[in-house]
C-alpha positions as CSV (number, residue, x, y, z in Angstrom):
1,M,-21.4,-40.3,29.3
2,N,-23.0,-37.4,31.1
3,R,-23.8,-34.0,29.6
4,S,-20.8,-32.3,31.1
5,I,-18.4,-34.8,29.6
6,R,-20.1,-34.5,26.2
7,F,-19.8,-30.7,26.1
8,L,-16.2,-30.9,27.3
9,L,-15.4,-33.1,24.4
10,S,-17.0,-30.6,22.0
11,V,-14.9,-27.8,23.4
12,I,-11.7,-29.8,23.4
13,S,-12.2,-30.7,19.8
14,G,-12.8,-27.0,18.8
15,V,-9.7,-25.9,20.7
16,I,-7.5,-28.6,19.2
17,L,-8.7,-27.8,15.7
18,S,-8.0,-24.1,16.1
19,L,-4.4,-24.6,17.2
20,A,-2.9,-25.1,13.8
21,W,-4.2,-21.6,12.8
22,L,-2.7,-20.1,16.0
23,G,0.9,-21.1,15.4
24,F,1.0,-24.7,16.6
25,P,2.2,-27.5,14.3
26,G,-0.3,-29.0,11.9
27,W,0.2,-32.4,13.6
28,V,-2.4,-31.4,16.2
29,L,-5.1,-31.9,13.6
30,F,-4.4,-35.7,13.7
31,V,-6.3,-35.8,17.0
32,G,-8.6,-32.8,16.5
33,L,-11.6,-34.8,15.3
34,L,-11.3,-37.6,17.8
35,P,-13.6,-36.1,20.5
36,L,-16.3,-35.6,17.8
37,L,-15.9,-39.2,16.6
38,L,-16.2,-40.4,20.2
39,L,-19.4,-38.4,20.5
40,D,-20.7,-39.8,17.2
41,D,-20.0,-43.3,18.5
42,Y,-21.9,-42.6,21.7
43,F,-24.9,-41.1,20.0
44,V,-25.1,-44.0,17.5
45,R,-25.0,-46.5,20.3
46,E,-27.6,-44.6,22.3
47,Q,-29.8,-43.7,19.4
48,S,-32.8,-45.2,21.2
49,R,-32.4,-42.4,23.8
50,F,-31.2,-39.5,21.7
51,K,-32.3,-38.0,18.4
52,S,-29.7,-37.1,15.9
53,V,-30.2,-33.4,16.6
54,S,-28.5,-33.9,20.0
55,Y,-25.3,-34.8,18.2
56,W,-25.7,-31.8,15.9
57,G,-25.8,-29.5,18.9
58,H,-22.5,-30.9,20.2
59,V,-20.7,-30.5,16.9
60,Y,-22.1,-27.0,16.4
61,L,-20.5,-26.0,19.8
62,A,-17.2,-27.5,18.7
63,F,-17.2,-25.6,15.4
64,L,-18.2,-22.4,17.1
65,V,-15.1,-22.7,19.3
66,W,-12.9,-23.6,16.3
67,N,-14.1,-20.7,14.1
68,G,-14.1,-18.3,17.0
69,L,-10.6,-18.9,18.1
70,A,-9.1,-19.1,14.6
71,T,-10.9,-16.2,12.8
72,W,-12.1,-13.8,15.5
73,W,-9.7,-11.2,14.0
74,V,-12.2,-10.5,11.2
75,M,-14.0,-8.3,13.7
76,H,-11.4,-5.6,13.3
77,A,-12.6,-4.8,9.8
78,T,-16.3,-5.8,10.1
79,P,-17.8,-6.9,13.5
80,V,-21.1,-7.9,11.9
81,G,-19.2,-9.9,9.3
82,A,-17.1,-11.6,11.9
83,V,-20.3,-12.8,13.7
84,L,-21.7,-14.1,10.5
85,V,-18.5,-15.8,9.5
86,V,-18.2,-17.6,12.8
87,F,-21.8,-18.6,13.3
88,L,-22.7,-19.3,9.7
89,N,-19.6,-21.3,8.9
90,S,-20.0,-23.3,12.1
91,F,-23.6,-24.0,11.2
92,L,-22.5,-25.3,7.7
93,M,-19.8,-27.5,9.2
94,S,-22.2,-28.9,11.8
95,L,-24.7,-29.8,9.0
96,V,-22.0,-31.8,7.2
97,F,-21.3,-33.8,10.4
98,W,-25.0,-34.2,11.2
99,L,-25.6,-35.7,7.7
100,A,-22.7,-38.1,8.1
101,H,-24.0,-39.0,11.6
102,L,-27.4,-39.9,10.0
103,M,-25.6,-42.2,7.6
104,R,-23.8,-43.8,10.6
105,R,-27.2,-44.4,12.3
106,C,-28.7,-46.2,9.4
107,T,-25.8,-48.3,8.2
108,Q,-23.4,-50.8,9.5
109,G,-19.7,-51.1,8.9
110,N,-17.5,-48.3,7.6
111,L,-20.0,-46.7,5.1
112,G,-20.9,-44.1,7.7
113,F,-17.2,-43.2,8.3
114,L,-16.7,-42.9,4.5
115,A,-19.6,-40.4,4.5
116,Y,-17.7,-38.2,7.0
117,V,-14.7,-38.1,4.6
118,V,-16.5,-37.5,1.3
119,F,-19.1,-35.1,2.7
120,W,-16.4,-33.0,4.3
121,L,-14.2,-32.9,1.2
122,S,-17.2,-32.0,-0.8
123,F,-18.1,-29.2,1.7
124,E,-14.5,-27.8,1.5
125,Y,-14.7,-27.8,-2.3
126,F,-18.1,-26.2,-2.2
127,H,-16.6,-23.4,0.0
128,Y,-14.3,-22.4,-2.8
129,H,-17.1,-22.1,-5.4
130,W,-20.3,-20.7,-4.0
131,E,-21.5,-17.2,-3.4
132,I,-20.1,-17.0,0.2
133,E,-16.6,-18.4,-0.4
134,W,-14.8,-19.1,2.9
135,P,-12.0,-21.7,2.5
136,W,-9.9,-20.3,5.4
137,L,-10.4,-23.3,7.6
138,T,-9.9,-26.0,5.0
139,L,-8.1,-28.7,7.1
140,G,-5.2,-29.0,4.7
141,N,-4.4,-25.3,5.3
142,G,-3.4,-26.3,8.9
143,F,0.0,-27.5,7.5
144,A,0.9,-24.1,6.0
145,N,3.8,-23.7,8.4
146,N,5.0,-27.3,8.0
147,V,5.8,-27.3,4.3
148,K,8.5,-29.9,4.6
149,V,5.9,-32.6,5.3
150,V,3.4,-31.6,2.6
151,Q,5.5,-31.4,-0.6
152,W,3.0,-33.8,-2.1
153,Y,0.4,-31.0,-2.3
154,E,1.9,-30.6,-5.8
155,F,-0.2,-33.7,-6.6
156,T,-3.3,-33.2,-4.5
157,G,-3.6,-29.5,-3.4
158,V,-4.7,-28.7,0.1
159,L,-7.6,-31.1,-0.1
160,G,-5.1,-33.9,0.0
161,G,-4.1,-32.6,3.5
162,S,-7.7,-32.6,4.5
163,L,-8.0,-36.3,3.4
164,W,-4.8,-37.1,5.4
165,V,-6.2,-35.5,8.5
166,W,-9.4,-37.5,8.2
167,M,-7.6,-40.8,7.5
168,V,-5.4,-40.5,10.6
169,N,-8.3,-39.5,12.9
170,L,-10.5,-42.3,11.7
171,L,-7.7,-44.9,11.9
172,L,-6.7,-43.7,15.4
173,F,-10.3,-43.8,16.5
174,G,-10.6,-47.4,15.2
175,V,-7.5,-48.4,17.2
176,L,-8.7,-46.8,20.4
177,R,-12.2,-48.3,20.0
178,R,-10.9,-51.8,19.3
179,Y,-8.4,-51.6,22.2
180,A,-11.1,-50.4,24.6
181,A,-13.2,-53.4,23.7
182,S,-10.4,-56.0,24.1
183,R,-7.8,-54.4,26.4
184,R,-5.2,-56.4,24.5
185,L,-2.5,-54.7,22.4
186,K,-2.1,-57.6,20.0
187,T,-5.7,-57.1,18.8
188,V,-4.8,-53.7,17.4
189,R,-1.2,-54.3,16.1
190,W,-2.3,-54.4,12.4
191,Q,-4.4,-51.3,12.8
192,V,-1.4,-49.6,14.5
193,A,0.8,-50.6,11.6
194,V,-1.6,-49.2,9.1
195,L,-1.9,-46.0,11.1
196,G,1.8,-45.7,11.2
197,L,2.1,-46.1,7.4
198,V,-0.6,-43.5,6.7
199,V,1.2,-41.0,8.9
200,L,4.8,-41.8,7.9
201,L,4.7,-42.6,4.2
202,P,3.5,-39.1,3.2
203,V,6.1,-37.5,5.5
204,I,9.0,-39.7,4.2
205,Y,8.1,-39.0,0.6
206,S,7.7,-35.3,1.3
207,L,11.1,-35.0,3.1
208,S,12.7,-36.8,0.2
209,R,11.0,-34.6,-2.4
210,Y,11.9,-31.5,-0.3
211,N,15.6,-32.4,-0.2
212,S,15.8,-33.5,-3.8
213,Y,13.8,-30.7,-5.4
214,S,16.0,-28.4,-7.4
215,E,14.8,-25.2,-9.0
216,K,15.8,-24.4,-12.6
217,E,17.9,-21.3,-12.6
218,D,16.0,-18.6,-14.3
219,P,16.1,-15.7,-11.9
220,R,14.2,-12.4,-11.8
221,E,15.3,-9.6,-9.6
222,I,12.5,-8.1,-7.6
223,V,12.0,-5.1,-5.3
224,V,9.0,-5.4,-2.9
225,V,7.8,-2.2,-1.1
226,Q,5.9,-2.3,2.2
227,P,4.8,1.3,2.8
228,N,3.2,0.6,6.2
229,I,0.2,2.9,6.1
230,D,-2.5,2.5,8.8
231,P,-5.8,1.9,6.8
232,Y,-7.8,3.1,9.8
233,S,-6.2,6.5,10.1
234,E,-5.2,7.1,6.5
235,Q,-6.0,10.5,5.1
236,H,-7.1,11.0,1.5
237,D,-6.5,14.7,0.9
238,E,-4.0,15.8,-1.8
239,A,-1.2,16.4,0.7
240,A,-1.6,13.0,2.3
241,V,-1.7,11.3,-1.2
242,N,1.5,13.0,-2.2
243,D,3.2,12.1,1.0
244,K,2.3,8.4,0.4
245,L,3.5,8.7,-3.1
246,E,6.8,10.1,-2.1
247,K,7.2,7.5,0.6
248,F,6.7,4.7,-1.9
249,V,9.1,6.2,-4.4
250,R,11.7,6.8,-1.7
251,L,11.5,3.2,-0.5
252,A,11.6,1.7,-4.0
253,E,14.5,3.8,-5.2
254,S,16.6,2.7,-2.2
255,E,16.7,-0.8,-3.6
256,I,16.3,-0.6,-7.4
257,T,19.4,-1.5,-9.4
258,P,20.1,-1.5,-13.1
259,T,19.2,-5.3,-13.1
260,T,15.9,-5.0,-11.4
261,D,13.1,-6.8,-13.2
262,F,10.1,-5.9,-11.1
263,I,9.0,-3.4,-8.5
264,V,6.0,-4.7,-6.6
265,G,3.7,-2.7,-4.4
266,P,0.7,-3.7,-2.3
267,E,-3.0,-3.7,-2.8
268,T,-4.6,-0.3,-3.3
269,V,-1.4,1.8,-3.1
270,F,-3.8,4.7,-3.7
271,E,-7.5,4.6,-3.1
272,Q,-8.5,7.4,-5.5
273,Q,-10.5,5.8,-8.3
274,W,-8.6,6.0,-11.5
275,E,-10.6,5.7,-14.8
276,E,-8.9,2.9,-16.6
277,E,-8.8,4.6,-20.0
278,N,-7.0,7.5,-18.5
279,I,-4.6,5.8,-16.1
280,P,-1.4,7.0,-17.9
281,F,-2.5,10.6,-17.5
282,Y,-2.8,10.6,-13.7
283,P,0.1,12.5,-12.1
284,Q,0.5,9.9,-9.3
285,F,0.7,7.1,-11.8
286,S,3.2,8.9,-14.0
287,R,5.4,9.5,-10.9
288,L,5.3,5.8,-10.0
289,A,5.8,4.7,-13.6
290,G,9.0,6.7,-13.6
291,L,10.5,4.2,-11.3
292,T,10.9,1.8,-14.2
293,A,13.4,4.2,-15.9
294,A,16.1,3.1,-13.4
295,S,16.4,-0.3,-15.1
296,P,16.2,-1.1,-18.8
297,R,13.9,-4.1,-18.1
298,A,12.0,-3.0,-15.0
299,A,8.3,-3.4,-14.7
300,L,6.0,-2.0,-12.0
301,V,3.1,-3.9,-10.4
302,I,0.9,-2.1,-7.9
303,G,-2.6,-2.3,-6.6
304,A,-5.2,0.5,-7.3
305,S,-8.9,1.3,-7.2
306,T,-10.1,1.7,-10.8
307,Y,-13.3,2.2,-12.7
308,H,-14.6,1.6,-16.2
309,I,-17.4,3.6,-17.9
310,Y,-19.3,1.4,-20.3
311,R,-19.7,2.8,-23.8
312,E,-22.5,2.2,-26.2
313,G,-22.4,-1.3,-27.5
314,E,-20.4,-2.8,-24.6
315,K,-21.8,-5.6,-22.6
316,V,-22.8,-4.4,-19.2
317,P,-22.5,-6.9,-16.3
318,A,-24.9,-7.2,-13.4
319,S,-22.4,-5.5,-11.1
320,A,-22.5,-2.2,-13.0
321,R,-23.8,0.9,-11.2
322,L,-25.6,4.0,-12.5
323,M,-24.1,7.4,-12.5
324,R,-26.0,10.4,-11.3
325,D,-27.3,11.0,-14.8
326,G,-29.4,7.9,-14.4
327,I,-28.1,6.6,-17.8
328,T,-24.4,6.0,-17.8
329,R,-23.2,2.7,-16.2
330,Y,-19.8,1.9,-14.7
331,D,-17.9,-0.6,-12.6
332,Y,-15.5,-0.1,-9.7
333,Y,-12.6,-2.6,-9.4
334,N,-10.0,-3.7,-7.0
335,S,-7.2,-3.8,-9.6
336,A,-3.6,-4.7,-10.2
337,I,-1.8,-2.5,-12.7
338,F,1.3,-3.4,-14.7
339,T,3.5,-0.9,-16.6
340,D,7.1,-1.0,-17.8
341,N,9.7,1.4,-19.2
342,A,8.1,1.0,-22.7
343,A,4.9,2.5,-21.2
344,R,2.9,-0.6,-21.8
345,L,-0.1,-0.8,-19.5
346,Q,-2.0,-4.0,-18.4
347,V,-4.8,-4.3,-15.8
348,Y,-6.1,-7.2,-13.9
349,H,-9.3,-7.0,-11.8
350,K,-9.7,-8.9,-8.5
351,S,-12.3,-11.6,-9.2
352,I,-12.7,-13.5,-6.0
353,L,-14.3,-10.9,-3.7
354,V,-14.8,-11.0,0.0
355,S,-18.5,-11.6,0.7
356,G,-20.1,-8.8,2.7
357,V,-17.0,-6.6,2.3
358,E,-16.5,-6.3,-1.5
359,K,-19.6,-8.0,-2.8
360,M,-23.2,-8.7,-1.9
361,P,-23.7,-12.5,-2.1
362,F,-26.8,-13.7,-3.8
363,R,-27.0,-10.2,-5.3
364,K,-30.0,-11.0,-7.5
365,Y,-32.1,-11.5,-4.3
366,L,-30.4,-9.1,-1.8
367,R,-29.5,-6.2,-3.9
368,F,-31.4,-3.9,-1.6
369,L,-28.7,-4.5,1.0
370,E,-25.9,-3.6,-1.3
371,K,-25.5,-0.1,0.0
372,F,-24.2,-1.6,3.3
373,I,-21.3,-3.3,1.6
374,I,-17.9,-1.7,2.5
375,N,-15.0,-2.3,0.2
376,L,-11.9,-2.1,2.3
377,G,-9.7,0.6,0.7
378,G,-12.2,1.5,-2.0
379,T,-15.9,2.4,-2.2
380,T,-19.3,1.1,-1.1
381,G,-21.3,-1.6,-2.9
382,S,-20.3,-4.7,-4.9
383,L,-17.2,-4.5,-7.0
384,G,-16.8,-5.6,-10.6
385,I,-14.8,-8.7,-11.7
386,Q,-13.4,-10.1,-14.9
387,P,-14.7,-13.3,-16.3
388,E,-11.3,-15.0,-16.8
389,P,-7.9,-14.5,-15.0
390,T,-5.2,-12.9,-17.0
391,N,-1.4,-12.8,-16.5
392,F,0.8,-9.8,-16.9
393,I,3.3,-10.4,-19.8
394,T,6.7,-8.7,-19.8
395,S,8.7,-7.6,-22.9
396,D,10.7,-10.9,-22.7
397,S,7.4,-12.9,-22.6
398,T,7.7,-13.8,-18.9
399,Q,4.1,-14.2,-17.6
400,V,3.2,-13.3,-14.0
401,A,0.1,-14.2,-12.1
402,T,-1.0,-11.5,-9.7
403,L,-3.3,-12.5,-6.9
404,I,-5.0,-9.7,-4.9
405,C,-5.4,-10.3,-1.2
406,Y,-8.1,-13.0,-0.6
407,E,-7.4,-14.7,-3.9
408,S,-4.2,-16.2,-2.5
409,A,-6.3,-18.5,-0.4
410,F,-7.7,-20.2,-3.5
411,G,-5.2,-22.8,-4.9
412,G,-7.6,-23.9,-7.6
413,Y,-8.0,-20.3,-8.9
414,L,-4.2,-19.9,-9.1
415,T,-3.9,-23.0,-11.3
416,R,-5.9,-21.2,-14.0
417,F,-3.2,-18.5,-14.2
418,V,-0.5,-21.2,-14.3
419,R,-2.2,-23.2,-17.0
420,K,-2.2,-20.0,-19.1
421,G,1.6,-19.7,-18.8
422,A,2.4,-17.9,-15.5
423,G,5.9,-18.6,-14.4
424,L,5.9,-16.4,-11.4
425,V,3.3,-15.4,-8.8
426,F,2.9,-12.0,-7.1
427,V,0.6,-11.6,-4.1
428,I,-0.4,-8.0,-3.3
429,T,-2.4,-7.3,-0.2
430,N,-3.3,-5.0,2.6
431,D,-3.3,-7.0,5.8
432,G,-3.4,-3.8,8.0
433,W,-7.1,-4.2,8.3
434,W,-6.6,-7.2,10.6
435,K,-4.2,-5.4,13.0
436,N,-1.6,-7.4,14.9
437,T,-3.6,-10.7,15.1
438,P,-3.2,-14.2,13.7
439,G,-5.0,-13.1,10.6
440,Y,-2.1,-11.6,8.7
441,R,0.2,-14.5,9.7
442,Q,-2.3,-17.1,8.5
443,H,-2.7,-15.2,5.2
444,F,1.0,-15.1,4.6
445,S,1.4,-18.8,5.4
446,F,-1.2,-19.8,2.7
447,A,1.1,-18.4,0.0
448,R,3.6,-21.1,1.0
449,L,1.0,-23.7,0.0
450,R,0.4,-22.0,-3.3
451,A,4.1,-22.2,-4.0
452,I,4.1,-26.0,-3.4
453,E,0.9,-26.7,-5.3
454,T,2.1,-24.9,-8.4
455,R,5.9,-25.0,-7.9
456,R,6.0,-21.3,-8.6
457,S,8.1,-18.8,-6.7
458,I,6.2,-16.0,-5.0
459,A,6.9,-12.4,-4.2
460,R,4.4,-11.0,-1.7
461,A,3.9,-7.2,-1.2
462,A,1.8,-6.3,1.8
463,N,0.9,-2.8,2.9
464,T,2.2,-3.9,6.3
465,G,3.7,-7.3,7.3
466,I,4.3,-9.8,6.0
467,S,5.9,-9.0,2.7
468,G,8.5,-11.6,1.5
469,F,9.9,-14.0,-1.0
470,I,8.9,-17.7,-1.1
471,N,10.6,-20.3,-3.2
472,Q,9.1,-23.3,-5.1
473,R,9.4,-25.6,-2.0
474,G,7.4,-23.1,0.1
475,D,10.5,-21.9,2.0
476,V,10.5,-18.3,3.1
477,L,13.6,-16.7,1.7
478,Q,13.0,-13.2,3.1
479,Q,10.3,-11.6,5.1
480,T,9.5,-8.2,6.6
481,S,8.3,-7.5,10.1
482,W,4.8,-6.4,11.1
483,W,4.0,-2.7,11.3
484,K,7.3,-1.5,9.9
485,E,8.0,0.6,6.8
486,A,10.3,-1.7,4.7
487,V,11.6,-2.6,1.3
488,I,13.3,-5.8,0.3
489,H,15.2,-6.9,-2.7
490,G,15.9,-10.4,-3.9
491,Q,15.8,-13.0,-6.7
492,I,13.3,-15.7,-7.4
493,N,13.2,-18.3,-10.2
494,V,10.7,-18.6,-13.1
495,N,9.3,-22.1,-13.6
496,N,7.1,-23.2,-16.6
497,E,6.6,-26.9,-15.7
498,L,3.1,-27.9,-14.7
499,T,2.5,-30.0,-11.6
500,F,0.0,-32.8,-11.5
501,Y,-2.3,-30.6,-9.4
502,V,-2.2,-27.7,-11.9
503,K,-3.0,-30.1,-14.7
504,N,-5.8,-32.0,-12.9
505,G,-7.2,-29.6,-10.3
506,D,-9.2,-30.7,-7.3
507,Y,-9.9,-34.2,-8.6
508,L,-10.2,-35.5,-4.9
509,A,-13.2,-33.2,-4.6
510,R,-14.8,-34.3,-7.8
511,I,-14.5,-38.0,-6.6
512,S,-15.9,-37.0,-3.2
513,L,-18.8,-35.1,-4.8
514,F,-19.8,-38.2,-6.9
515,A,-19.5,-40.5,-3.8
516,S,-21.5,-38.0,-1.7
517,V,-24.4,-38.0,-4.2
518,L,-24.5,-41.8,-4.1
519,L,-24.4,-41.8,-0.3
520,I,-27.1,-39.2,0.0
521,L,-29.4,-41.1,-2.4
522,F,-28.7,-44.2,-0.3
523,L,-29.6,-42.3,2.9
524,I,-32.8,-41.0,1.5
525,S,-33.9,-44.4,0.3
526,S,-33.0,-45.9,3.7
527,R,-35.1,-43.2,5.5
528,L,-38.0,-43.8,3.2
529,R,-38.0,-47.5,4.0
530,E,-38.0,-46.8,7.8
531,D,-41.2,-47.0,9.7
532,K,-42.5,-43.4,10.1
533,K,-43.2,-44.2,13.8
534,S,-39.6,-45.2,14.5
535,P,-38.2,-43.4,17.5
536,H,-35.0,-42.8,15.6
537,Q,-36.4,-40.1,13.3
538,F,-34.5,-36.9,12.6
């Protein structure tokens, strides 16, 4: 295999993997890893000629193509961040493949292929929980627009989809390799049968579950407002703020009825920082809260930028800033605010922040760079968070989980709200930063997976496209268009039953982490036993 063919395989793999994020069916992922497995097989067979780093270079190219095509839109908000996202994430992905390739070089049989699976699932799980969280390209997310075939995510979460992709790719690779060696179909008939079962059984179960799933009737009437404000040209003087306020009120009032339960607005409806202890006294908030008077049970949920000044005796977190007096400390937050016609006030702080945009990762070591952090729609520097997620609780004890923007990509995080009693989910976001690109469509589609994983209906309010309602099967009941002022009104059902995934979380990842540790220990011991003069060193 010459160099041109090898690099072509790398590019083909990157392109195929990106397609599921660009509007193509998730099925394309079933062959997306094949070119890289072919390269792995070649470099294992030719390991006397090539060091393992040669394989690493090819997979890095593939992942650069995948990351670049699928997530280039980040550059609209932060060009430097986009470059870091593409190159750093590609580097991390390539390290996972390189490590599995090392295992393939020093073992026989299927242990090396197992390493690919468990290392990758561990990596995806890791990407949900470290300082630079970026689970956007989790393989299981590729089925976000094919919800009829992944209803079983209620048992596994999206990592089950990643495992499915790996199983199909590996089985298909085994079939092709065995057939290439024998050129006889009967030698692969059993492998083809197994492959067919792995593809079809989840689909058959999912279609059955989709068609038989019935929501318990417990509706809430919701009005979702999409004000459609351009974040790049938005003005912040008093006149502009009042114009935005009146637009929001006008849109909401056009759909509110006496039976409305919730009025939901997007992330950071207003960017002025509201001191949390004084929120009820801000004129803009009072005007918005007045919307709840139109219905005896209406509650308002909106996004806002808030801050809290720490008083004497309060525990001050590391994210706190100093005021100009050099003594007083405070925190800025990207918040969701709840109020109802009884004037009850509840606040939730966004707690999964976008690295390099809302927080400085590894802040303990890189705090000197914090002034360069730009909070989209807020202020500079790292924002504060709250230690535990909290639900909004209505007067009739309905609990609502409110995810702010990026948090809706984290299924495991949502389960924490649901275990605490959330029967509905709201997603409030401002996707205008990404302009008319695949970014806002990808973001919307992820909410469909959250609905399946938790069997919770979702109301999504975006500053501009896509706002909508999603049922517990992941179906889109209503949705708005991109870049249009809009308001929609509909009903979604409350559900208080817990799925297997909600109860048990990412157990597939925990199993993979355990297996990965064992395999890495095995790899280290194997390397230590090798002759140091072996030509097959790293």
